[in-house]
N, C-alpha and C positions, 0 to 999 in steps of 0.2 A: 504494500500501500503506499511504504513513502517513497518506491521508486515512483511512481505514478504522479502521487504530489509532487515531487522534485521535476519531473518533466512538465506536468501542467504550470507551475510556476516557473520556469524555466522559458516556454513559450507563450507565459503571457510577461513576462520583463520583457523578451524581444520585442513583442510585439507592442506595447508600451515604448519602445528605445525607438525604435521605426516611426510613431509617430510623432513622436517628440520631435526628431527631426523632422520629419516634412513640417510640420507645425511651424519649426523655424527656419528651415529653405524651402520655400515653397516652389524654387525652381526644379529643385530636383522630382516633385510628385507630377506623375505621369499627366498629360493631358489638361494642366494646370492654365495656361496658360502659351501661348504663340510663343517659340523660341525667338530669341533676341537676334537681329539683324545682323549678318557679319561684313557683308561690305553694302554701302548702301550709295548707290548712283545718281549723280546730281546732273542734270546733261543743262549745258548752258550755251546761249545762244546769242548774237550780237556783240555789243563792247562795254553792258552795263550788267550787273547783277541784281537782284533785288535786295536791300540789305533784310529788312525781316525777313525774306527767303531764307537767306542763308544764315542767318542765325537760329532761326527756327529746324535748319537742316542741321548743322553744328549740335544745338541742344540735341537733339535723337541722335546721332551718331555718337556723342560722349556718352548720352545715358543707356546707352545698348552698348559699349564699348565696341563700334563697329570701325571700319577704315571705312574712310569717306571717299567716294571717286569720281571727282569734278571730271566732266568730259566737254572739252568744247568743241562744238559741232563747227566743221566751217564749210562751207560752199564753194565748190570747183565749176569754172565754168563748164559750158562742151565744149568749148573750142580745145580745154586743156586736159592732157590726160590726166586722170583721177590720183595719180599719185604723183602730180606737178609741186616743186616748190611754191608753197604760197605767203610769202614775206608779208604780204596785207592784213591775211587772215592771222598772222602768226604776231604781227604788232597789237590785235585787240584781246587775242586770246591769252598771252604771254602775262601782261599786268593783272588779268584776270584769275586766271591761276595762280599768280605770285600770291595777290591778295588773300585766296582763299586758303593757301598751303600755309601764310603767316599766323592767318586767323586762327585756324584750326590749332597749329602748333603750339600756341598760346591757351589752347585749352588740354592737348594733350590728347587730340585726335589723330590717328595717324591718317596718311592719304596717301593716293596713289591716282596723280592724273595724268590725263592724256586727250589728245587732241583726234577727232575722230573725223576725215572729207566724204563730202558725197554730194553729189548733184545738185539735191535740194537739203535742206534743213531734214525734214522727213526721211529721206535717202540716208543721209549721215547715222539719223537715230537707229533705224533699220539695221543697219552694218553694225553700230556698236552693240546695238541688243545680241545683234547672233555671237558678239565674239567677245564680249565681255561675260565674267560671271558676277551677281550681284543679287541678293534678297529682295530688296526695296530701290523703289525710285520714287524720289523726290523729284518735282517737276515745278520749276518757277511760273506761275503764268505771266503774262504780258502784262504791264502796265503804262501808265503815260510817262512816267518817269524808270524804268526799268525795260531792258530786253526779257523777254520769254518766249513761254511758246503759247501761241493763239488756240482759241476754242477747238477749231477745225484739227490742229496738233494734239490738242490733249484726246479729245474724243477718239483718234485714230489710235493713239497710244493706249487709252481703255481699252479697245477692241484688238490689239494686236502684242500689246508688250507682255512678256510672262510677269510675277508674281504679285507682289505688293505695288499699289502706285498711289503717291501722296502727290496730291496738285496742294500747293501753298500760292497764294494769293494774298498780296498786303493789302491793308486795310486801306480804303480808299478815303480822298478828304472827307468827301459829305457823305460817308458811312461812319458813324461811332458808337460800339457797344451794339451791334448787332437792331439800333432803331435807324431808320433812314431820316438825315436832317429833311426840312421842309422847305419847300421854295418860297420865298415870299417877292 
């Protein structure tokens, strides 16, 4: 009888220890929450990037311990080979990528920057999606003050890109705290 009691006590203690570990470390519990992203793709267009969109992307990457992949999408004219050097596009891309890398370094976020070429922004994005490994895409939407993706490009992305997609649109001047400002 004492052996049976000892075995039952051992099983009870093991169960309690396992429950305590799961309570203190919920990420170890199966099916509790979606795993954190390891690589976050941040495609860029044009010569500016929305500061609020970049800040939100960096916060997300830092919170998840993910590597940020800023990818500048360079459009190559049909008159040039796709692999042609693009000094004008690089003049736009390099300062943006450097700024992102510097801000990410201050926050301890690892960065793996790149430039992807294509005949159109959507073609470059398609090539990037096919070549790159990522868990989540964070897309800045176009605004009056910063370059970003058009509603049509975002719709295409939602239909064609794998994985999670986050679209960030900075707050507009006339929209405050979820309420529209009334025009007079």
